[in-house]
C-alpha positions as CSV (number, residue, x, y, z in Angstrom):
1,M,37.0,-27.4,15.8
2,L,37.9,-25.2,12.8
3,T,35.4,-22.7,11.3
4,V,35.8,-22.0,7.7
5,Y,34.1,-19.0,5.9
6,L,34.0,-19.4,2.1
7,M,33.3,-16.2,0.2
8,R,32.7,-16.0,-3.5
9,H,34.5,-13.1,-5.1
10,G,32.8,-9.8,-5.8
11,Q,31.1,-9.0,-9.1
12,S,33.6,-9.2,-12.0
13,Q,33.5,-7.8,-15.5
14,A,33.0,-11.3,-16.7
15,N,29.9,-11.6,-14.6
16,V,28.5,-8.4,-16.2
17,E,29.3,-9.5,-19.7
18,R,28.1,-13.1,-19.0
19,I,31.3,-14.8,-20.2
20,F,32.7,-18.2,-19.2
21,A,35.9,-16.9,-17.6
22,N,37.2,-19.7,-15.4
23,G,40.8,-19.4,-16.3
24,D,43.4,-16.7,-15.6
25,D,42.6,-14.2,-18.3
26,G,41.9,-11.2,-16.2
27,Y,38.4,-9.9,-15.8
28,P,38.8,-7.6,-12.8
29,L,36.2,-6.6,-10.2
30,T,33.7,-4.0,-11.2
31,E,33.0,-1.0,-9.0
32,E,30.0,-2.9,-7.7
33,G,32.2,-5.9,-7.0
34,R,34.7,-3.8,-5.0
35,A,31.8,-2.3,-3.0
36,Q,30.5,-5.8,-2.3
37,A,33.9,-7.0,-1.0
38,A,34.1,-4.0,1.3
39,L,30.7,-4.8,2.8
40,A,31.8,-8.4,3.3
41,A,35.0,-7.2,4.9
42,E,33.0,-5.3,7.5
43,L,31.1,-8.5,8.4
44,L,34.3,-10.5,8.5
45,A,35.9,-8.0,10.8
46,L,33.4,-9.1,13.4
47,K,34.8,-12.6,13.3
48,N,38.0,-13.9,14.7
49,I,39.7,-14.8,11.4
50,K,43.4,-15.7,11.7
51,R,44.2,-16.6,8.1
52,I,42.9,-15.8,4.6
53,Y,43.3,-18.1,1.6
54,T,42.5,-17.0,-1.9
55,S,42.2,-18.5,-5.4
56,P,44.9,-17.3,-7.7
57,I,42.4,-15.9,-10.2
58,L,42.4,-12.1,-10.4
59,R,38.8,-11.4,-9.3
60,A,39.4,-13.5,-6.2
61,K,42.7,-12.0,-5.4
62,Q,41.3,-8.5,-5.7
63,S,38.4,-9.4,-3.4
64,A,40.8,-10.9,-0.9
65,A,43.0,-7.8,-1.0
66,I,40.0,-5.6,0.0
67,V,39.4,-7.9,3.0
68,E,43.1,-7.8,3.8
69,K,42.9,-4.0,4.0
70,R,40.2,-4.2,6.6
71,L,41.5,-7.2,8.6
72,G,45.2,-6.7,8.2
73,I,45.8,-10.3,7.2
74,E,47.8,-11.0,4.1
75,P,46.1,-13.7,1.9
76,V,47.8,-17.0,1.1
77,V,47.3,-18.1,-2.6
78,L,45.9,-21.6,-2.7
79,D,45.7,-23.0,-6.2
80,E,43.3,-25.8,-5.2
81,I,40.4,-23.4,-4.7
82,R,40.5,-21.8,-8.2
83,E,37.4,-22.0,-10.4
84,F,36.9,-25.2,-12.3
85,S,37.9,-25.4,-15.9
86,V,35.2,-25.4,-18.5
87,G,37.6,-26.3,-21.3
88,E,36.4,-25.4,-24.8
89,L,33.7,-23.1,-23.3
90,E,36.3,-20.7,-21.9
91,G,35.8,-17.2,-23.3
92,Q,32.3,-18.0,-24.8
93,F,29.2,-16.0,-23.8
94,I,26.9,-17.7,-21.3
95,S,24.0,-18.2,-23.7
96,G,22.7,-20.5,-26.4
97,E,24.4,-23.9,-26.9
98,A,27.4,-23.0,-24.7
99,E,25.0,-22.4,-21.7
100,S,23.0,-25.5,-22.5
101,A,26.2,-27.6,-22.6
102,F,27.2,-26.3,-19.2
103,M,23.8,-26.9,-17.7
104,R,23.8,-30.5,-19.0
105,L,27.1,-31.0,-17.3
106,M,25.8,-29.7,-14.0
107,I,22.9,-32.1,-14.2
108,Q,25.2,-35.0,-14.9
109,W,27.3,-34.1,-11.9
110,I,24.3,-33.8,-9.6
111,S,23.1,-37.2,-10.9
112,G,26.4,-38.8,-9.9
113,N,28.1,-39.0,-13.3
114,S,31.3,-37.5,-11.9
115,S,33.7,-38.4,-14.7
116,D,31.8,-36.3,-17.3
117,K,33.4,-33.1,-18.4
118,I,33.4,-30.4,-21.1
119,P,36.1,-31.3,-23.6
120,N,39.5,-30.1,-22.3
121,G,37.8,-29.2,-19.0
122,E,37.7,-30.7,-15.5
123,S,35.5,-33.5,-14.3
124,H,33.6,-33.5,-11.0
125,L,36.1,-36.1,-9.7
126,E,38.9,-33.7,-10.4
127,I,37.4,-30.7,-8.8
128,M,36.2,-32.7,-5.8
129,A,39.8,-34.0,-5.3
130,R,41.0,-30.4,-5.4
131,M,38.5,-29.3,-2.7
132,K,39.4,-32.2,-0.5
133,K,43.1,-31.4,-0.8
134,A,42.4,-27.8,0.0
135,I,40.5,-28.8,3.2
136,D,43.3,-31.2,4.2
137,I,45.8,-28.4,3.8
138,I,43.7,-25.9,5.7
139,A,42.9,-28.3,8.5
140,S,46.6,-29.3,8.9
141,E,47.6,-25.6,9.1
142,N,44.8,-24.5,11.3
143,H,43.6,-27.1,13.8
144,T,41.1,-24.7,15.5
145,G,39.9,-21.1,15.1
146,E,38.5,-19.3,12.1
147,V,39.8,-18.9,8.5
148,L,38.5,-17.4,5.3
149,L,38.6,-18.8,1.8
150,V,38.0,-16.5,-1.2
151,S,36.9,-18.7,-4.1
152,H,34.3,-19.0,-6.9
153,G,30.6,-19.7,-7.2
154,G,30.8,-22.7,-9.5
155,F,33.6,-24.4,-7.6
156,L,31.9,-23.9,-4.2
157,T,28.5,-24.9,-5.5
158,M,29.7,-28.1,-7.1
159,T,31.9,-29.3,-4.2
160,L,30.6,-28.2,-0.8
161,P,27.2,-29.9,-0.8
162,F,29.0,-33.1,-1.9
163,I,31.5,-33.1,1.0
164,C,29.4,-31.8,3.8
165,S,27.8,-34.5,6.0
166,G,24.1,-35.1,6.0
167,I,23.2,-33.4,2.7
168,D,20.7,-35.1,0.3
169,I,22.2,-33.9,-3.0
170,R,19.0,-34.2,-5.1
171,E,17.0,-32.3,-2.5
172,F,19.6,-29.7,-2.1
173,F,19.7,-28.8,-5.8
174,S,15.9,-28.9,-6.1
175,R,15.7,-25.8,-4.0
176,P,15.7,-22.4,-5.9
177,S,18.1,-20.9,-3.3
178,Y,21.2,-23.1,-3.9
179,G,23.0,-20.4,-5.9
180,I,26.0,-18.5,-4.5
181,G,25.9,-14.8,-5.1
182,N,28.9,-12.5,-5.3
183,C,30.5,-11.9,-1.9
184,S,28.0,-14.2,-0.2
185,I,29.5,-16.2,2.7
186,T,29.1,-19.9,3.4
187,T,30.2,-21.3,6.7
188,V,31.3,-24.8,7.5
189,R,32.9,-26.5,10.6
190,V,35.7,-28.9,10.1
191,S,36.7,-31.6,12.6
192,N,39.8,-33.7,12.2
193,G,38.7,-37.3,11.9
194,A,40.7,-40.5,12.0
195,Q,40.8,-40.8,8.2
196,S,39.9,-37.4,6.9
197,P,38.3,-34.2,8.1
198,S,34.6,-34.2,8.8
199,I,32.7,-31.2,7.4
200,E,29.4,-29.8,8.6
201,L,27.5,-27.1,6.8
202,V,26.5,-24.3,9.2
203,E,25.1,-21.6,6.8
204,W,24.8,-21.5,3.0
205,A,25.5,-18.3,1.0
206,N,24.6,-15.7,3.5
207,S,24.2,-12.3,1.7
208,S,22.5,-10.3,4.4
209,H,25.5,-8.0,4.7
210,L,25.0,-6.9,1.2
211,E,21.4,-5.6,1.6
C-alpha cells in the first residue's frame, strides 16, 4: 500500500492579484505563502515521506523547496502534475466574463462533458490522462511507503474526486467544502491492481496545520 500526500502550493502573487496564471510565467510565493509551506513542512516531518514530487511551475517548486529544507529530500519535477491550461484566459483577472467562462467549464466537467475546454486550453479528458499517468509513474517507482506531491488547486480538485473509488461526483461538488486551500494536504492510498492502480480518498484538503 502506498500513501500519497497531495499538497497545494502556498499562496502566490497570482492568488493575491486574482489572475489566471496556470502557465510558467512566474508569480512567486508571497511571504504568507512561504509561511504556509513552512507550517506544512512541520506536519509532513511527522510522516515517513521517502520521496517528493513537484509540479514544474514556480510557486509549486518554491513550496517544495521549503519542504525539502525541513525533510532533507530533494524534489523530483513531474510535469504531469502541473496546473491545467486555461488557454485564452491565461493572464486575465479572475472576474467578470473570464471568471464566468471558467465556472461554466467547471460545471460542464462535473456534469460529465469531459471534452469541453477553454479555447487553446486543456479538456477534462486531457488533465485526467495526466493525473492517471502521474499515479502510474509514482506507483511504479514507490510500491509502498509514503510520498508527497506538490501541485495545484484546480488540477487536484478536477482530477482526484474523479479517480478515487466510491465518490459520487455530483454529491461531492454540492458540498461547500470541496475547495483546496493553499498548502492544505489531501491524502490518498494507492493499491496496485491488475489493470491500473486503485485509489482511495483518506482525507480531503486538511488545513488544520495552518490554524
